[in-house]
N, C-alpha and C positions, 0 to 999 in steps of 0.2 A: 503493500499500499504506500504508494509515493504521489501525494497530491501534486497536480500540475501547476497550481498557483502559488508555489512556495520555491523558495532558493535554499540552497543546502550548503553545509560546510563539511570538511573533510572529518570533522570530529562529531559529526552527526547531528548538529543542531540545524533547525529551519527557521526562517524568517518570512513573514507574511508582511508585505508592504502596504499600508493602509494610509494614503495621503503621505505626510512627511513623517510618519511613524511607523515602527515594525514591531510586530508581535513576534516573540521568540519561544521556542520550545524545543524538545528533543523529538527525534524521529521515531517512528514505530520500530525501526530496526534497533535503535539505542535502547529503548525500553525493554524491548525483548531480551536483549543481551544482559541487561541489568537484573531482570527478574523483578520481584516484588519491591516497589519503591516504599521505603520506610520513612523517608525524611528528606524535605526539600529546603535548602537554606536559601532564602529568597535575596535577591540583591537589595540594597537600600535605595529607596526612591531618592531621586536628586543626584545619584552616583554619575559621574562622567566616565565612560568606558571608551577605549579605544579598540578598534577592530583587532581581535585575537586575544584580548585580555580576560582574564578569569572574572566572570560576573557573579558566579554564585557555584553551589555544589547540590549534588543529589546523592542520597545514600540509599542503598538497598541491601537485600539480605546477602547479596553476593560482594558488593564492593561500594567504594565510594569514589564519584567522579566528579571533576570540574565541569563546569559549563562554561563556555567562552562566548564572548560577543561577536555575532557574526558581522557586526558593522560598529563603527563608532557612533557615540551620542550619549545622551542623558536618559536614565532610567525614569520614566514618568509613571509606572504603575507596575506592582507585583501581584501576583496571583495569589491573594490571601486564601483563597479556598483550599490551596495545598497545605497549608497549616494544619487544618483539621482533616483533610483527606488527600495524602501524597499519592494514593493509589490512582488519583485522576490522570497522573502521568502514564500509567499503565493502560487503564480503560479508555482514555480519550486523548492520545498524545497530540493530536493535530487540532483538538477542539478544547474541551473544558480544562485539559492538562497543560495549557499554555503556561509559561513560566513568568515572563515579564514584558513590558512594553518599553520600547526605546524611541525617544524623539532623535531621529537621524541627523547627524552633524553633516554628513556628506552623502546623499542618496546614491551618488554614482558607484559607491563602494559595492552595492548590491549586485552590479553587473559582473563582479568578479567571482560571485558564487556559482554553484552549479544549479542548473535548472533540473527538472525531474528525470529527463533522459540522461543526463550527466551523473546524477547521483546514482541511477539505477545501474549505469556502467561501472561506476567507482565501487559500489557494493559487489557487483560480479568479479571485478578484479580482486577485491580484498578475499572474497571466498576461495578464490583459486590459489591463493598463497598459503 
């Protein structure tokens, strides 16, 4: 399941651009690899992030991983529903399981991210290794 309207990173984050903002989460592939998500450390609203910088972290029964900013900007919202129900990342990774919203500093950075076809090819290449 790789939605066509998103852009993807090599670290398995996605971003959906809505005007001058981006909604960020992790892919279905990433949540599946993590297993049951038990905790999401949300980024601080107002934090300024650069592309590739650690934004927050997710913990699961299997591992703890960092979530990186797919583009630079200011965190304008965090999905507080994940504090009470971190499993939303598993059950709805592209919907209710979004992690944070970013006011994009430079929307042109999105062009450097993979589209759905590029991400599918990236996953196929990863599986071959």
